N, CA, C and O atoms as a Maestro MAE file, in Angstrom:
{
 s_m_m2io_version
 :::
 2.0.0
}

f_m_ct {
 s_m_title
 :::
 protein
 m_atom[316] {
  # First column is atom index #
  i_m_mmod_type
  r_m_x_coord
  r_m_y_coord
  r_m_z_coord
  i_m_residue_number
  s_m_chain_name
  s_m_pdb_residue_name
  s_m_pdb_atom_name
  i_m_atomic_number
  :::
  1 25 108.895 113.717 -37.505 1 A "MET " " N  " 7
  2 3 109.282 112.435 -38.292 1 A "MET " " CA " 6
  3 2 110.326 111.795 -37.359 1 A "MET " " C  " 6
  4 15 111.390 112.348 -37.083 1 A "MET " " O  " 8
  5 25 109.929 110.536 -36.872 2 A "LEU " " N  " 7
  6 3 110.982 109.602 -35.930 2 A "LEU " " CA " 6
  7 2 111.907 109.038 -36.396 2 A "LEU " " C  " 6
  8 15 111.411 108.237 -37.188 2 A "LEU " " O  " 8
  9 25 113.052 108.930 -36.416 3 A "VAL " " N  " 7
  10 3 114.279 107.967 -37.263 3 A "VAL " " CA " 6
  11 2 114.953 107.204 -36.228 3 A "VAL " " C  " 6
  12 15 115.481 107.687 -35.227 3 A "VAL " " O  " 8
  13 25 114.895 105.965 -36.546 4 A "THR " " N  " 7
  14 3 115.841 105.201 -35.773 4 A "THR " " CA " 6
  15 2 117.206 105.106 -36.847 4 A "THR " " C  " 6
  16 15 117.219 104.521 -37.930 4 A "THR " " O  " 8
  17 25 118.176 105.755 -36.297 5 A "MET " " N  " 7
  18 3 119.770 105.834 -37.361 5 A "MET " " CA " 6
  19 2 119.931 105.020 -37.401 5 A "MET " " C  " 6
  20 15 119.619 104.300 -36.453 5 A "MET " " O  " 8
  21 25 120.697 104.380 -38.812 6 A "PRO " " N  " 7
  22 3 121.503 103.602 -39.331 6 A "PRO " " CA " 6
  23 2 122.833 103.173 -38.397 6 A "PRO " " C  " 6
  24 15 123.755 103.962 -38.191 6 A "PRO " " O  " 8
  25 25 122.795 101.790 -37.857 7 A "ALA " " N  " 7
  26 3 124.197 101.254 -37.323 7 A "ALA " " CA " 6
  27 2 124.868 100.605 -38.276 7 A "ALA " " C  " 6
  28 15 124.446 100.184 -39.353 7 A "ALA " " O  " 8
  29 25 126.486 100.522 -37.583 8 A "THR " " N  " 7
  30 3 127.091 99.251 -38.250 8 A "THR " " CA " 6
  31 2 126.594 98.151 -38.057 8 A "THR " " C  " 6
  32 15 125.751 98.082 -37.163 8 A "THR " " O  " 8
  33 25 126.971 96.810 -38.891 9 A "SER " " N  " 7
  34 3 126.534 95.540 -38.824 9 A "SER " " CA " 6
  35 2 126.966 95.095 -37.362 9 A "SER " " C  " 6
  36 15 126.223 94.400 -36.668 9 A "SER " " O  " 8
  37 25 128.384 95.597 -36.876 10 A "HIS " " N  " 7
  38 3 128.656 94.754 -35.615 10 A "HIS " " CA " 6
  39 2 127.765 95.693 -34.542 10 A "HIS " " C  " 6
  40 15 127.680 95.102 -33.466 10 A "HIS " " O  " 8
  41 25 127.175 96.804 -34.537 11 A "TYR " " N  " 7
  42 3 126.443 97.327 -33.654 11 A "TYR " " CA " 6
  43 2 125.165 96.767 -33.713 11 A "TYR " " C  " 6
  44 15 124.582 96.455 -32.675 11 A "TYR " " O  " 8
  45 25 124.666 96.605 -34.814 12 A "ALA " " N  " 7
  46 3 123.291 95.470 -34.847 12 A "ALA " " CA " 6
  47 2 123.235 94.480 -34.804 12 A "ALA " " C  " 6
  48 15 122.128 93.969 -34.977 12 A "ALA " " O  " 8
  49 25 124.190 93.784 -34.595 13 A "GLU " " N  " 7
  50 3 124.326 92.383 -34.253 13 A "GLU " " CA " 6
  51 2 124.419 92.204 -33.087 13 A "GLU " " C  " 6
  52 15 123.980 91.114 -32.719 13 A "GLU " " O  " 8
  53 25 124.949 93.042 -32.085 14 A "ASN " " N  " 7
  54 3 124.916 93.066 -30.581 14 A "ASN " " CA " 6
  55 2 124.578 94.301 -29.632 14 A "ASN " " C  " 6
  56 15 125.082 94.792 -28.622 14 A "ASN " " O  " 8
  57 25 123.391 94.587 -30.511 15 A "VAL " " N  " 7
  58 3 122.217 95.456 -29.369 15 A "VAL " " CA " 6
  59 2 121.292 94.255 -28.558 15 A "VAL " " C  " 6
  60 15 120.987 93.063 -28.618 15 A "VAL " " O  " 8
  61 25 121.099 95.421 -27.806 16 A "ASN " " N  " 7
  62 3 119.710 94.334 -26.941 16 A "ASN " " CA " 6
  63 2 118.633 94.511 -28.154 16 A "ASN " " C  " 6
  64 15 118.294 95.569 -28.687 16 A "ASN " " O  " 8
  65 25 118.208 93.250 -28.432 17 A "THR " " N  " 7
  66 3 116.940 92.747 -29.280 17 A "THR " " CA " 6
  67 2 115.785 93.711 -28.547 17 A "THR " " C  " 6
  68 15 115.300 94.750 -28.995 17 A "THR " " O  " 8
  69 25 115.510 93.066 -27.329 18 A "GLU " " N  " 7
  70 3 114.541 93.188 -26.666 18 A "GLU " " CA " 6
  71 2 114.051 94.783 -26.293 18 A "GLU " " C  " 6
  72 15 112.895 95.186 -26.169 18 A "GLU " " O  " 8
  73 25 115.297 95.537 -26.161 19 A "LYS " " N  " 7
  74 3 114.956 96.889 -26.067 19 A "LYS " " CA " 6
  75 2 114.555 97.751 -27.306 19 A "LYS " " C  " 6
  76 15 113.675 98.612 -27.307 19 A "LYS " " O  " 8
  77 25 115.526 97.294 -28.611 20 A "LEU " " N  " 7
  78 3 115.229 97.627 -29.944 20 A "LEU " " CA " 6
  79 2 114.309 97.485 -30.359 20 A "LEU " " C  " 6
  80 15 113.916 98.323 -31.170 20 A "LEU " " O  " 8
  81 25 113.366 96.201 -29.980 21 A "ALA " " N  " 7
  82 3 111.974 95.642 -30.402 21 A "ALA " " CA " 6
  83 2 111.078 96.950 -29.950 21 A "ALA " " C  " 6
  84 15 110.364 97.576 -30.734 21 A "ALA " " O  " 8
  85 25 111.225 97.227 -28.679 22 A "LYS " " N  " 7
  86 3 110.533 98.206 -27.942 22 A "LYS " " CA " 6
  87 2 110.510 99.154 -28.593 22 A "LYS " " C  " 6
  88 15 109.402 99.559 -28.943 22 A "LYS " " O  " 8
  89 25 111.722 99.891 -29.020 23 A "ILE " " N  " 7
  90 3 111.727 100.884 -29.705 23 A "ILE " " CA " 6
  91 2 111.015 100.943 -30.989 23 A "ILE " " C  " 6
  92 15 110.393 101.937 -31.364 23 A "ILE " " O  " 8
  93 25 111.111 99.986 -31.567 24 A "PHE " " N  " 7
  94 3 110.466 100.068 -33.062 24 A "PHE " " CA " 6
  95 2 109.008 99.517 -32.942 24 A "PHE " " C  " 6
  96 15 108.397 99.544 -34.011 24 A "PHE " " O  " 8
  97 25 108.407 99.087 -32.010 25 A "GLU " " N  " 7
  98 3 107.000 98.861 -31.579 25 A "GLU " " CA " 6
  99 2 106.148 100.459 -31.193 25 A "GLU " " C  " 6
  100 15 104.974 100.754 -31.417 25 A "GLU " " O  " 8
  101 25 107.228 101.282 -30.553 26 A "GLU " " N  " 7
  102 3 106.862 102.258 -30.018 26 A "GLU " " CA " 6
  103 2 106.684 103.452 -30.809 26 A "GLU " " C  " 6
  104 15 105.817 104.281 -30.532 26 A "GLU " " O  " 8
  105 25 107.402 103.557 -31.690 27 A "CYS " " N  " 7
  106 3 107.436 104.329 -32.983 27 A "CYS " " CA " 6
  107 2 106.441 103.965 -33.909 27 A "CYS " " C  " 6
  108 15 105.677 104.743 -34.481 27 A "CYS " " O  " 8
  109 25 106.490 102.755 -34.026 28 A "SER " " N  " 7
  110 3 105.362 102.401 -35.019 28 A "SER " " CA " 6
  111 2 103.888 102.700 -34.157 28 A "SER " " C  " 6
  112 15 102.925 103.096 -34.813 28 A "SER " " O  " 8
  113 25 103.789 102.555 -33.091 29 A "LYS " " N  " 7
  114 3 102.287 103.073 -32.877 29 A "LYS " " CA " 6
  115 2 101.954 104.684 -32.977 29 A "LYS " " C  " 6
  116 15 100.843 105.097 -33.309 29 A "LYS " " O  " 8
  117 25 103.063 105.534 -32.647 30 A "LEU " " N  " 7
  118 3 102.836 106.453 -32.593 30 A "LEU " " CA " 6
  119 2 102.390 106.939 -34.139 30 A "LEU " " C  " 6
  120 15 101.435 107.668 -34.408 30 A "LEU " " O  " 8
  121 25 103.386 106.309 -35.125 31 A "GLU " " N  " 7
  122 3 102.965 106.596 -36.296 31 A "GLU " " CA " 6
  123 2 101.434 106.566 -36.473 31 A "GLU " " C  " 6
  124 15 100.714 107.498 -36.829 31 A "GLU " " O  " 8
  125 25 101.042 105.158 -36.114 32 A "GLY " " N  " 7
  126 3 99.736 104.902 -36.443 32 A "GLY " " CA " 6
  127 2 98.599 105.792 -35.667 32 A "GLY " " C  " 6
  128 15 97.466 106.018 -36.093 32 A "GLY " " O  " 8
  129 25 99.236 106.303 -34.264 33 A "LEU " " N  " 7
  130 3 98.032 107.134 -33.866 33 A "LEU " " CA " 6
  131 2 98.100 108.703 -34.190 33 A "LEU " " C  " 6
  132 15 97.409 109.620 -33.747 33 A "LEU " " O  " 8
  133 25 98.779 108.710 -34.778 34 A "HIS " " N  " 7
  134 3 99.122 110.049 -35.487 34 A "HIS " " CA " 6
  135 2 99.185 110.464 -37.019 34 A "HIS " " C  " 6
  136 15 100.327 110.472 -37.478 34 A "HIS " " O  " 8
  137 25 98.327 110.754 -37.752 35 A "ARG " " N  " 7
  138 3 98.376 110.909 -38.970 35 A "ARG " " CA " 6
  139 2 99.831 111.924 -39.681 35 A "ARG " " C  " 6
  140 15 100.335 111.815 -40.799 35 A "ARG " " O  " 8
  141 25 100.135 112.700 -38.760 36 A "ASN " " N  " 7
  142 3 101.161 114.060 -39.156 36 A "ASN " " CA " 6
  143 2 102.543 113.282 -38.425 36 A "ASN " " C  " 6
  144 15 103.573 113.952 -38.506 36 A "ASN " " O  " 8
  145 25 102.662 112.012 -37.759 37 A "VAL " " N  " 7
  146 3 103.649 111.158 -37.576 37 A "VAL " " CA " 6
  147 2 104.520 110.390 -38.678 37 A "VAL " " C  " 6
  148 15 103.894 109.515 -39.276 37 A "VAL " " O  " 8
  149 25 105.518 110.521 -38.956 38 A "HIS " " N  " 7
  150 3 106.219 109.157 -40.084 38 A "HIS " " CA " 6
  151 2 107.291 108.801 -39.267 38 A "HIS " " C  " 6
  152 15 108.049 109.635 -38.773 38 A "HIS " " O  " 8
  153 25 107.361 107.906 -39.145 39 A "TYR " " N  " 7
  154 3 108.102 106.704 -38.652 39 A "TYR " " CA " 6
  155 2 109.676 106.342 -39.836 39 A "TYR " " C  " 6
  156 15 109.588 105.487 -40.717 39 A "TYR " " O  " 8
  157 25 110.331 106.751 -39.722 40 A "LEU " " N  " 7
  158 3 111.525 106.365 -40.762 40 A "LEU " " CA " 6
  159 2 112.296 105.194 -39.848 40 A "LEU " " C  " 6
  160 15 112.496 105.405 -38.652 40 A "LEU " " O  " 8
  161 25 112.728 103.910 -40.505 41 A "ASN " " N  " 7
  162 3 113.630 103.025 -39.746 41 A "ASN " " CA " 6
  163 2 114.715 103.045 -40.431 41 A "ASN " " C  " 6
  164 15 114.459 102.646 -41.567 41 A "ASN " " O  " 8
  165 25 115.853 103.324 -40.304 42 A "LEU " " N  " 7
  166 3 116.886 103.251 -41.021 42 A "LEU " " CA " 6
  167 2 117.911 102.556 -40.358 42 A "LEU " " C  " 6
  168 15 119.008 102.791 -40.864 42 A "LEU " " O  " 8
  169 25 117.951 101.546 -39.111 43 A "PHE " " N  " 7
  170 3 118.245 100.895 -38.390 43 A "PHE " " CA " 6
  171 2 119.684 100.189 -39.066 43 A "PHE " " C  " 6
  172 15 120.837 100.307 -38.653 43 A "PHE " " O  " 8
  173 25 119.258 99.545 -40.058 44 A "VAL " " N  " 7
  174 3 119.739 97.907 -40.924 44 A "VAL " " CA " 6
  175 2 119.475 98.275 -42.431 44 A "VAL " " C  " 6
  176 15 119.590 97.461 -43.347 44 A "VAL " " O  " 8
  177 25 119.054 99.792 -42.610 45 A "ASP " " N  " 7
  178 3 119.062 99.937 -44.138 45 A "ASP " " CA " 6
  179 2 120.096 99.504 -45.120 45 A "ASP " " C  " 6
  180 15 121.256 99.889 -44.973 45 A "ASP " " O  " 8
  181 25 119.717 98.637 -46.229 46 A "SER " " N  " 7
  182 3 120.908 98.524 -47.263 46 A "SER " " CA " 6
  183 2 121.456 99.842 -47.700 46 A "SER " " C  " 6
  184 15 122.665 99.659 -47.841 46 A "SER " " O  " 8
  185 25 121.255 100.679 -47.891 47 A "ARG " " N  " 7
  186 3 121.884 101.862 -48.367 47 A "ARG " " CA " 6
  187 2 122.919 102.215 -47.443 47 A "ARG " " C  " 6
  188 15 123.649 103.110 -47.870 47 A "ARG " " O  " 8
  189 25 123.141 101.873 -46.547 48 A "PHE " " N  " 7
  190 3 124.382 102.070 -45.619 48 A "PHE " " CA " 6
  191 2 125.093 100.721 -45.422 48 A "PHE " " C  " 6
  192 15 124.514 99.634 -45.425 48 A "PHE " " O  " 8
  193 25 126.445 100.916 -45.247 49 A "ASN " " N  " 7
  194 3 127.511 100.061 -45.143 49 A "ASN " " CA " 6
  195 2 128.451 100.353 -44.088 49 A "ASN " " C  " 6
  196 15 128.264 101.461 -43.587 49 A "ASN " " O  " 8
  197 25 129.466 99.649 -43.573 50 A "ASN " " N  " 7
  198 3 130.271 99.940 -42.720 50 A "ASN " " CA " 6
  199 2 131.044 101.081 -42.919 50 A "ASN " " C  " 6
  200 15 131.192 101.927 -42.036 50 A "ASN " " O  " 8
  201 25 131.552 101.155 -44.041 51 A "SER " " N  " 7
  202 3 132.549 102.767 -44.455 51 A "SER " " CA " 6
  203 2 131.625 103.922 -44.091 51 A "SER " " C  " 6
  204 15 132.183 104.933 -43.664 51 A "SER " " O  " 8
  205 25 130.421 103.929 -44.185 52 A "ASP " " N  " 7
  206 3 129.754 105.048 -43.715 52 A "ASP " " CA " 6
  207 2 129.569 105.741 -42.137 52 A "ASP " " C  " 6
  208 15 128.838 106.648 -41.737 52 A "ASP " " O  " 8
  209 25 130.610 104.852 -41.425 53 A "PHE " " N  " 7
  210 3 130.530 105.074 -40.513 53 A "PHE " " CA " 6
  211 2 131.491 105.642 -39.692 53 A "PHE " " C  " 6
  212 15 132.406 105.667 -40.514 53 A "PHE " " O  " 8
  213 25 132.121 106.269 -38.360 54 A "TYR " " N  " 7
  214 3 133.118 107.108 -38.170 54 A "TYR " " CA " 6
  215 2 133.731 105.960 -36.772 54 A "TYR " " C  " 6
  216 15 134.951 105.838 -36.665 54 A "TYR " " O  " 8
  217 25 133.009 105.359 -36.001 55 A "ASP " " N  " 7
  218 3 132.910 104.197 -35.194 55 A "ASP " " CA " 6
  219 2 131.304 103.491 -35.359 55 A "ASP " " C  " 6
  220 15 130.423 103.642 -36.205 55 A "ASP " " O  " 8
  221 25 131.394 102.770 -34.278 56 A "CYS " " N  " 7
  222 3 130.619 101.670 -34.481 56 A "CYS " " CA " 6
  223 2 128.791 101.972 -34.899 56 A "CYS " " C  " 6
  224 15 127.996 101.387 -35.634 56 A "CYS " " O  " 8
  225 25 128.700 103.162 -34.011 57 A "ASP " " N  " 7
  226 3 127.309 103.954 -34.085 57 A "ASP " " CA " 6
  227 2 127.490 105.255 -34.631 57 A "ASP " " C  " 6
  228 15 126.459 105.926 -34.674 57 A "ASP " " O  " 8
  229 25 128.481 105.763 -35.040 58 A "HIS " " N  " 7
  230 3 128.226 107.282 -35.704 58 A "HIS " " CA " 6
  231 2 128.766 107.454 -36.349 58 A "HIS " " C  " 6
  232 15 129.973 107.254 -36.211 58 A "HIS " " O  " 8
  233 25 128.016 108.146 -37.971 59 A "LEU " " N  " 7
  234 3 128.313 108.382 -38.969 59 A "LEU " " CA " 6
  235 2 129.290 109.132 -39.580 59 A "LEU " " C  " 6
  236 15 129.328 110.196 -38.962 59 A "LEU " " O  " 8
  237 25 129.895 109.137 -40.241 60 A "ASN " " N  " 7
  238 3 131.189 109.724 -40.854 60 A "ASN " " CA " 6
  239 2 130.961 111.259 -41.292 60 A "ASN " " C  " 6
  240 15 130.369 111.841 -40.383 60 A "ASN " " O  " 8
  241 25 131.170 111.902 -42.121 61 A "THR " " N  " 7
  242 3 130.740 112.811 -43.464 61 A "THR " " CA " 6
  243 2 129.909 112.302 -44.070 61 A "THR " " C  " 6
  244 15 128.681 112.372 -44.006 61 A "THR " " O  " 8
  245 25 130.771 111.607 -44.869 62 A "LEU " " N  " 7
  246 3 129.839 110.898 -46.107 62 A "LEU " " CA " 6
  247 2 128.696 110.455 -45.592 62 A "LEU " " C  " 6
  248 15 127.691 110.978 -46.073 62 A "LEU " " O  " 8
  249 25 128.506 109.522 -44.628 63 A "GLY " " N  " 7
  250 3 127.644 107.965 -44.017 63 A "GLY " " CA " 6
  251 2 126.000 109.790 -43.741 63 A "GLY " " C  " 6
  252 15 124.876 109.934 -44.224 63 A "GLY " " O  " 8
  253 25 126.931 110.763 -42.677 64 A "ALA " " N  " 7
  254 3 125.987 111.587 -42.690 64 A "ALA " " CA " 6
  255 2 125.141 112.455 -43.350 64 A "ALA " " C  " 6
  256 15 124.037 112.874 -43.004 64 A "ALA " " O  " 8
  257 25 125.852 112.694 -44.432 65 A "GLU " " N  " 7
  258 3 125.380 113.471 -45.800 65 A "GLU " " CA " 6
  259 2 124.271 112.005 -46.276 65 A "GLU " " C  " 6
  260 15 123.065 112.237 -46.358 65 A "GLU " " O  " 8
  261 25 124.672 110.887 -46.498 66 A "LYS " " N  " 7
  262 3 123.559 109.913 -47.467 66 A "LYS " " CA " 6
  263 2 122.420 110.418 -46.296 66 A "LYS " " C  " 6
  264 15 121.279 110.779 -46.580 66 A "LYS " " O  " 8
  265 25 122.937 110.367 -45.038 67 A "CYS " " N  " 7
  266 3 121.557 110.102 -44.052 67 A "CYS " " CA " 6
  267 2 120.633 111.291 -44.385 67 A "CYS " " C  " 6
  268 15 119.413 111.251 -44.543 67 A "CYS " " O  " 8
  269 25 121.345 112.215 -44.450 68 A "SER " " N  " 7
  270 3 120.263 113.420 -44.596 68 A "SER " " CA " 6
  271 2 119.570 113.821 -45.717 68 A "SER " " C  " 6
  272 15 118.544 114.503 -45.706 68 A "SER " " O  " 8
  273 25 120.304 113.269 -46.955 69 A "LYS " " N  " 7
  274 3 119.324 113.070 -48.026 69 A "LYS " " CA " 6
  275 2 118.247 112.210 -47.738 69 A "LYS " " C  " 6
  276 15 117.132 112.699 -47.917 69 A "LYS " " O  " 8
  277 25 118.304 111.124 -47.363 70 A "ILE " " N  " 7
  278 3 117.656 110.205 -47.539 70 A "ILE " " CA " 6
  279 2 116.288 110.684 -46.190 70 A "ILE " " C  " 6
  280 15 115.250 110.034 -46.318 70 A "ILE " " O  " 8
  281 25 116.297 111.436 -45.341 71 A "ILE " " N  " 7
  282 3 115.405 111.843 -44.619 71 A "ILE " " CA " 6
  283 2 115.083 112.838 -45.068 71 A "ILE " " C  " 6
  284 15 113.858 112.951 -45.018 71 A "ILE " " O  " 8
  285 25 115.820 114.091 -45.733 72 A "ASN " " N  " 7
  286 3 114.874 115.055 -46.818 72 A "ASN " " CA " 6
  287 2 114.118 114.664 -47.681 72 A "ASN " " C  " 6
  288 15 113.227 115.433 -48.039 72 A "ASN " " O  " 8
  289 25 114.226 113.383 -48.275 73 A "THR " " N  " 7
  290 3 113.342 113.013 -49.074 73 A "THR " " CA " 6
  291 2 112.137 112.275 -48.513 73 A "THR " " C  " 6
  292 15 111.080 112.357 -49.138 73 A "THR " " O  " 8
  293 25 112.187 111.657 -47.545 74 A "GLU " " N  " 7
  294 3 111.084 111.428 -46.831 74 A "GLU " " CA " 6
  295 2 110.229 112.508 -46.346 74 A "GLU " " C  " 6
  296 15 108.999 112.528 -46.311 74 A "GLU " " O  " 8
  297 25 111.074 113.415 -45.970 75 A "ILE " " N  " 7
  298 3 110.321 114.705 -45.092 75 A "ILE " " CA " 6
  299 2 109.254 115.463 -46.543 75 A "ILE " " C  " 6
  300 15 108.130 115.957 -46.451 75 A "ILE " " O  " 8
  301 25 109.970 115.330 -47.567 76 A "LEU " " N  " 7
  302 3 109.287 115.907 -48.859 76 A "LEU " " CA " 6
  303 2 108.119 115.214 -49.534 76 A "LEU " " C  " 6
  304 15 107.152 115.634 -50.170 76 A "LEU " " O  " 8
  305 25 108.622 113.773 -49.110 77 A "ARG " " N  " 7
  306 3 107.160 113.044 -49.787 77 A "ARG " " CA " 6
  307 2 106.089 112.800 -48.878 77 A "ARG " " C  " 6
  308 15 105.254 111.930 -49.124 77 A "ARG " " O  " 8
  309 25 106.024 113.858 -47.319 78 A "PHE " " N  " 7
  310 3 105.065 113.744 -46.391 78 A "PHE " " CA " 6
  311 2 104.508 114.962 -46.455 78 A "PHE " " C  " 6
  312 15 103.437 115.125 -45.870 78 A "PHE " " O  " 8
  313 25 105.051 115.947 -47.096 79 A "ASN " " N  " 7
  314 3 104.701 117.189 -46.964 79 A "ASN " " CA " 6
  315 2 103.549 117.786 -47.780 79 A "ASN " " C  " 6
  316 15 103.237 118.969 -47.635 79 A "ASN " " O  " 8
  :::
 }
 m_bond[315] {
  # First column is bond index #
  i_m_from
  i_m_to
  i_m_order
  :::
  1 1 2 1
  2 2 3 1
  3 3 4 2
  4 3 5 1
  5 5 6 1
  6 6 7 1
  7 7 8 2
  8 7 9 1
  9 9 10 1
  10 10 11 1
  11 11 12 2
  12 11 13 1
  13 13 14 1
  14 14 15 1
  15 15 16 2
  16 15 17 1
  17 17 18 1
  18 18 19 1
  19 19 20 2
  20 19 21 1
  21 21 22 1
  22 22 23 1
  23 23 24 2
  24 23 25 1
  25 25 26 1
  26 26 27 1
  27 27 28 2
  28 27 29 1
  29 29 30 1
  30 30 31 1
  31 31 32 2
  32 31 33 1
  33 33 34 1
  34 34 35 1
  35 35 36 2
  36 35 37 1
  37 37 38 1
  38 38 39 1
  39 39 40 2
  40 39 41 1
  41 41 42 1
  42 42 43 1
  43 43 44 2
  44 43 45 1
  45 45 46 1
  46 46 47 1
  47 47 48 2
  48 47 49 1
  49 49 50 1
  50 50 51 1
  51 51 52 2
  52 51 53 1
  53 53 54 1
  54 54 55 1
  55 55 56 2
  56 55 57 1
  57 57 58 1
  58 58 59 1
  59 59 60 2
  60 59 61 1
  61 61 62 1
  62 62 63 1
  63 63 64 2
  64 63 65 1
  65 65 66 1
  66 66 67 1
  67 67 68 2
  68 67 69 1
  69 69 70 1
  70 70 71 1
  71 71 72 2
  72 71 73 1
  73 73 74 1
  74 74 75 1
  75 75 76 2
  76 75 77 1
  77 77 78 1
  78 78 79 1
  79 79 80 2
  80 79 81 1
  81 81 82 1
  82 82 83 1
  83 83 84 2
  84 83 85 1
  85 85 86 1
  86 86 87 1
  87 87 88 2
  88 87 89 1
  89 89 90 1
  90 90 91 1
  91 91 92 2
  92 91 93 1
  93 93 94 1
  94 94 95 1
  95 95 96 2
  96 95 97 1
  97 97 98 1
  98 98 99 1
  99 99 100 2
  100 99 101 1
  101 101 102 1
  102 102 103 1
  103 103 104 2
  104 103 105 1
  105 105 106 1
  106 106 107 1
  107 107 108 2
  108 107 109 1
  109 109 110 1
  110 110 111 1
  111 111 112 2
  112 111 113 1
  113 113 114 1
  114 114 115 1
  115 115 116 2
  116 115 117 1
  117 117 118 1
  118 118 119 1
  119 119 120 2
  120 119 121 1
  121 121 122 1
  122 122 123 1
  123 123 124 2
  124 123 125 1
  125 125 126 1
  126 126 127 1
  127 127 128 2
  128 127 129 1
  129 129 130 1
  130 130 131 1
  131 131 132 2
  132 131 133 1
  133 133 134 1
  134 134 135 1
  135 135 136 2
  136 135 137 1
  137 137 138 1
  138 138 139 1
  139 139 140 2
  140 139 141 1
  141 141 142 1
  142 142 143 1
  143 143 144 2
  144 143 145 1
  145 145 146 1
  146 146 147 1
  147 147 148 2
  148 147 149 1
  149 149 150 1
  150 150 151 1
  151 151 152 2
  152 151 153 1
  153 153 154 1
  154 154 155 1
  155 155 156 2
  156 155 157 1
  157 157 158 1
  158 158 159 1
  159 159 160 2
  160 159 161 1
  161 161 162 1
  162 162 163 1
  163 163 164 2
  164 163 165 1
  165 165 166 1
  166 166 167 1
  167 167 168 2
  168 167 169 1
  169 169 170 1
  170 170 171 1
  171 171 172 2
  172 171 173 1
  173 173 174 1
  174 174 175 1
  175 175 176 2
  176 175 177 1
  177 177 178 1
  178 178 179 1
  179 179 180 2
  180 179 181 1
  181 181 182 1
  182 182 183 1
  183 183 184 2
  184 183 185 1
  185 185 186 1
  186 186 187 1
  187 187 188 2
  188 187 189 1
  189 189 190 1
  190 190 191 1
  191 191 192 2
  192 191 193 1
  193 193 194 1
  194 194 195 1
  195 195 196 2
  196 195 197 1
  197 197 198 1
  198 198 199 1
  199 199 200 2
  200 199 201 1
  201 201 202 1
  202 202 203 1
  203 203 204 2
  204 203 205 1
  205 205 206 1
  206 206 207 1
  207 207 208 2
  208 207 209 1
  209 209 210 1
  210 210 211 1
  211 211 212 2
  212 211 213 1
  213 213 214 1
  214 214 215 1
  215 215 216 2
  216 215 217 1
  217 217 218 1
  218 218 219 1
  219 219 220 2
  220 219 221 1
  221 221 222 1
  222 222 223 1
  223 223 224 2
  224 223 225 1
  225 225 226 1
  226 226 227 1
  227 227 228 2
  228 227 229 1
  229 229 230 1
  230 230 231 1
  231 231 232 2
  232 231 233 1
  233 233 234 1
  234 234 235 1
  235 235 236 2
  236 235 237 1
  237 237 238 1
  238 238 239 1
  239 239 240 2
  240 239 241 1
  241 241 242 1
  242 242 243 1
  243 243 244 2
  244 243 245 1
  245 245 246 1
  246 246 247 1
  247 247 248 2
  248 247 249 1
  249 249 250 1
  250 250 251 1
  251 251 252 2
  252 251 253 1
  253 253 254 1
  254 254 255 1
  255 255 256 2
  256 255 257 1
  257 257 258 1
  258 258 259 1
  259 259 260 2
  260 259 261 1
  261 261 262 1
  262 262 263 1
  263 263 264 2
  264 263 265 1
  265 265 266 1
  266 266 267 1
  267 267 268 2
  268 267 269 1
  269 269 270 1
  270 270 271 1
  271 271 272 2
  272 271 273 1
  273 273 274 1
  274 274 275 1
  275 275 276 2
  276 275 277 1
  277 277 278 1
  278 278 279 1
  279 279 280 2
  280 279 281 1
  281 281 282 1
  282 282 283 1
  283 283 284 2
  284 283 285 1
  285 285 286 1
  286 286 287 1
  287 287 288 2
  288 287 289 1
  289 289 290 1
  290 290 291 1
  291 291 292 2
  292 291 293 1
  293 293 294 1
  294 294 295 1
  295 295 296 2
  296 295 297 1
  297 297 298 1
  298 298 299 1
  299 299 300 2
  300 299 301 1
  301 301 302 1
  302 302 303 1
  303 303 304 2
  304 303 305 1
  305 305 306 1
  306 306 307 1
  307 307 308 2
  308 307 309 1
  309 309 310 1
  310 310 311 1
  311 311 312 2
  312 311 313 1
  313 313 314 1
  314 314 315 1
  315 315 316 2
  :::
 }
}
């Protein structure tokens, strides 16, 4: 599983959009090329808000727990 981790709204608004688009594109290509690769993009996932973060791009304990549960659910879905 390839995962683009969530980020705060401030981080998302100020990220280099060209680089981010390339990351999304390459992860999607890998998913398309390999049936055992799944791409999970949580970058601007609405299940996260700024209170889930320790700083602008690192999850705090509660945010990390939330993220882990989401990733676990996705892993179980594809196994």
